[in-house]
N, C-alpha and C positions, 0 to 999 in steps of 0.2 A: 503493500500500500503506500501511496506517495506520503510525504511528510505534509503536516497540516499547512505548511507555507505555501506549498504548490496548488492546494486544494481551494476552490471557491466556496466560500459559505454563502449560502443561498437561503433567504426567507420566502416561503410560500404562504400568503394570506388566503383565508377562504379554504385551509388544508383540509376541512372536514367535509367539502363539498365533493360533488361527485368527480369533477374534474381535478379539483385540487388533490384529492387523496391520490389520484394516478400520479401527478407531479411529484407530491411527496415521495411516494414509493419509488418512482423511478431515479430520484436524487439519492435515495437510500442505497439503491442496488449499485449505483454508480459511485461509491465510497473512495475509489482512487481518483475521482476528479472533483468531487463535491463533498461539503459537509452541509447536511441538510438541517434547516429548520423549519417548524410550521407554526403558523399562528391562528388560533380560534377564539370565538367569543365565549363559550362555555366550557365547564367542566364536562359536561355530558358530551359535547363534540369532540374534546380531549380524549375521553375513555373509548370513543367510537373509533378512533384511528390508532389505538394501541397505548395512549396515556403515557408515552416516553418522555423523558426529561427534555428531548430537543423541541417539544410542543409548547409553545408559550401561550398565555392566556392574556387577550386584551380586546377592549372594544375600539374599533378602529374609528368610531364616532368621537372617541375621546383622544384629542391630538397627543396630550400628556402621556397617556398609556402605551401609545405606540412607540415612544422614544427608546425604551429599553430594549424593545424587540428589534429594532434596526440596528442597535449598536454592535460595530464589529462585522456587519455583513458586507459582502461584495456585491451581491445581486439580490434584487427583489422580484418576484412574480407575483403579480396582483391577480388574484382569483376570487375576491370578493364580490358579491352581487346580491341585491335585494331579491328576495324571493316571494312572489304572488302565491296566496293561498286562495284555494276554491271555498266559496261560501258554502256552508253546510245545507242540505236539503237539495241538491241538485239531483234529479231523477233522469239519467240518460234515457231510460226508456220512452221518456215523454219528448224526446226530441229538444230542440232548442241549444242554447249555449249555456255553459256553466258561467257563474258570476265570480269574479276574482277580487280579493281585497289585499292591502299590505297591513301588517300589525303597526300598531301606532309607535311612531319612532323609528319604524324600519321601512320607510318609503324610499324610492330610488334617490330622491333628492339627498337624504340623509346617508344613504349607503353607498351608492354608485357615485355621488358628487362630493359630499363632503367627506366621507369616509375614505375615499381614493386620494382626495386632495391632500387629507392629513398624511396618508401614507407616503405620497410623493414628497411633501414638504419635509417630512421626518427623515426620509432616505436621502434627500438632497443635503440635509444640514449634517448627516451623518457621513457624507462622502461616499455614497454608495455609487458603484461604476457603470451600473446598468439596471435598468427597469423593464421588465415585460410585462405588459398589461394585456389581459385577454378581455375584449368586448364582443361586440355582436353585429353581424351584419343587418342592414336596414335602418341605419341611423341618418341616411341621406333623406328619407321619406318621413316627413312628419306625421303623414296619416298613417304609418305603418299599424297594423292591429296590435303589435306587442305595447304600443304607447297607451293604449286605451285600456289596458289591464289594469284593474282597479284604479284608473285614472292616475297612474303613476309616472307617465311620460318616461319611462325607463331607457329608452334609446335615446331620448334628448340628454339625460343628466349622463349617460355613459358617454356620450360624444363630447359632452363638456369636459369631462375628465381627461378624456384622450387628448383634447386640444391643450389642457392645461399641462399634460406631460409633455407633449411635444414641444411647449414653449418654455419648459422647466430649465433648459440647460443641461440636463442629465441625459447622458445616451439612453436611449431607448428603443423597444420594440413594440408596437402595437398590432394584434393579433385580433382582427373582427371575424370572429369564427360563424360558420353557418350553423344549420339546425344539428344540435348535438345527438349523436346516436351512441347507444351503449352496446358498441361492437368492438371487436378485436382491432387492434392498431397494427400497423406495418404492413397492410394487405392492400393498400389502395394507392392509386396515382394521386397525388395531392395538387390543388389547384390553387394559384393565388390570383387575386383580381384587386380591382379597385372601384370605389365609388356604387358599389352594391350590383355591379353588373352581372355578377353570378347569380343573383336572385332572379335573373330573367331567363336563365337556362334550367336544364333539367338536373345539374349538379349543383346542389346549395346545401347538402348536409355533409357532415363529417363526424368520423368517430371521436368521442372524447380523448381515446388514447392517442389518437393521432395529433389533436391539439397539444396534449401534454407533451408529447415527443418534440414538436415544433417550439415549444415553450423553452426546453433544454437546449435543444440545437441553437436556438437564438442566442444563447449564453455563449456559445462555443464559437459562433462563426461570425466573422466582422461584417460580412455583408448584410447581417440582419439588423444593424445598428441604424438607429434616426431613420426607420422606415414604419410605415403604417400599412398593412394590406388586409383584404379578406381572405378568407381560408376555406375552401370547401374541398371535397374527394370525387372522383369518380366513382361509381359503384364498383364493388368487389368483382375482380374477373375482367373488369374493362380497364386497358390501359396496363402500365407497368408501376408496380408497387414503387413509391419514391424513396430513393436510399441516398440520393446526392442532394443534401439540403443546401449546400452552397449555391447549386445552380438554382435551386427553389427561391432562395432569398434574391439571388441576382435578378429575377424576374420582376421582383416588386421594385417599384421606382418612386412611388409617391413618399413624401414625408409626413402627410396627415391623411 
């Protein structure tokens, strides 16, 4: 194993989320390259992912609480996101659409904007060398259906945080993922795009495991720095599974 000085210490926030767990696990598996840390909001979340000492507890809405978590890290991967909940009483057999809400204090404005701004500010003050932020495709369209979920305007606030990061002066990679699939990674050809063009195609989804891998590759490959791109995949079996991430990142040209 390489000594600690040659390994990058990486903090994954939102480490108990479905994509966050995969990123945290992948970093732990590559202990020759990375020292992994996770950040979660509750003790329950910490236990859910194994309760190790490298899982820190903090609420990203509280700027002071984040400071110790980013101390001494080289890179930050932001996977925190507000989560809409379905209102009780929805009966799928009756047709119609379920209604969603956000818990008080956990709206996208507080989590995806203020919470991410707090993380970016703390990381910048701590001298972090690279921030990877996972957002979502759809942000160019104010009328995107995701914005109406629980009246949260989630893509609007995510985009505001992305812009803040792009202007922060910290080297960054902004990954706007397509619809997330709970499928195996490493089996598909990955596609990068910009300005939501991929949403007009048949290929607008991607396995979470592939998003997680792209997060980690972005830390290793300079071509990913100071770029923002949409990310999706071809169906399994169509195309050639992506192995050359340098060439993938080279296809991305937009800074925001």
